[in-house]
C-alpha positions in Angstrom: -17.5 9.8 -5.5 -14.8 10.7 -3.0 -11.2 9.8 -3.7 -9.0 8.5 -1.0 -6.4 11.1 -0.3 -2.9 9.6 0.3 -1.0 10.6 3.3 2.4 11.4 1.7 5.3 12.5 3.9 6.8 15.6 2.4 10.2 17.2 2.9 8.5 19.9 5.0 6.9 17.2 7.2 10.3 15.7 7.8 11.8 19.0 8.6 9.0 19.7 11.2 9.5 16.3 12.8 13.2 16.9 13.1 12.7 20.3 14.4 10.1 19.2 17.0 12.0 16.1 18.2 15.5 17.5 18.4 14.9 21.2 18.8 17.1 22.2 15.9 16.6 25.5 14.1 14.6 25.3 10.9 17.4 26.6 8.8 19.7 23.9 10.0 17.2 21.1 9.3 16.5 22.5 5.8 20.2 22.6 5.0 20.7 19.1 6.5 17.9 17.5 4.4 19.1 19.2 1.2 22.7 17.9 1.9 21.4 14.4 2.7 19.4 14.2 -0.6 22.2 15.7 -2.7 24.7 13.3 -1.2 22.4 10.3 -2.0 21.9 11.6 -5.6 25.6 12.1 -6.2 26.6 8.7 -4.8 23.9 7.0 -6.9 25.2 8.7 -10.0 28.8 7.8 -9.3 28.6 4.4 -7.5 25.3 3.0 -8.7 24.6 1.6 -5.2 23.8 2.9 -1.7 23.2 0.8 1.4 21.6 2.3 4.5 21.9 -0.1 7.4 18.5 -1.2 8.8 16.7 0.7 6.1 17.6 -0.7 2.7 19.6 -0.2 -0.5 19.1 1.9 -3.6 20.5 0.6 -6.8 20.7 2.1 -10.4 19.6 -0.3 -13.1 20.1 0.1 -16.8 17.1 -0.5 -19.0 17.8 -1.3 -22.6 16.1 0.2 -25.6 12.9 -1.6 -26.6 9.7 -1.3 -28.6 6.5 -0.3 -26.9 2.9 -0.2 -28.1 0.1 2.3 -27.5 -2.9 0.1 -26.6 -5.4 2.5 -28.0 -4.2 2.8 -31.5 -1.7 -0.1 -31.7 1.1 2.2 -32.9 4.6 1.0 -32.1 7.1 3.4 -30.5 10.8 3.1 -29.7 11.4 3.5 -26.0 15.0 4.7 -25.5 17.5 3.3 -23.1 17.4 4.7 -19.6 18.5 4.3 -16.0 16.0 3.7 -13.2 16.5 3.4 -9.4 15.5 0.3 -7.6 14.9 0.1 -3.8 15.1 -3.1 -1.8 14.2 -2.8 1.9 16.2 -4.5 4.6 14.8 -7.4 6.6 14.7 -5.2 9.8 12.6 -2.6 8.1 10.2 -5.3 6.8 9.9 -6.7 10.3 9.0 -3.2 11.7 6.4 -2.7 9.0 4.9 -6.1 9.2 4.9 -6.2 13.1 
């Protein structure tokens, strides 16, 4: 049986698109993308919220500690408290996706 292969967009794909459409050097586009992702990461860590107009917003949520269970052997485990990232798309992005 054949599995459906997902068409994921990688960082290299994004670099090639920027390079092709804008004609910028590959080293510049690589540095640009690294800086963009580092900036987003730092701001999420410090501010817990990033809003990008006409795209969406990223928010850091705190998950509390809880008890989980392995469904195979019914053993209970303590799941530690952690932070997760939530994304909510903007209305304009949803309109573009849904047509």
